[in-house]
C-alpha positions, 0 to 999 in steps of 0.5 A: 751755646758755649757759655751754656755748655752745649757747644764743646771745643770739639764741636767748634773744631768739627765746624772748622774742619767742615767749612775751611776747605771752602775758604781761601787762605786769608779766610781760613786764617780769619775763621781760625781766629774766630774759632780760637776766640770762641774756645776761650769763652 
């Protein structure tokens, strides 16, 4: 979806904001790393 242009960086940030409160600190760091990698695609 990112490569096709149908998923924006703002969409990725919205997903992170929605789900990160459900995670502990370590999980949040890993999830943030995944979001940042997806942004670079």
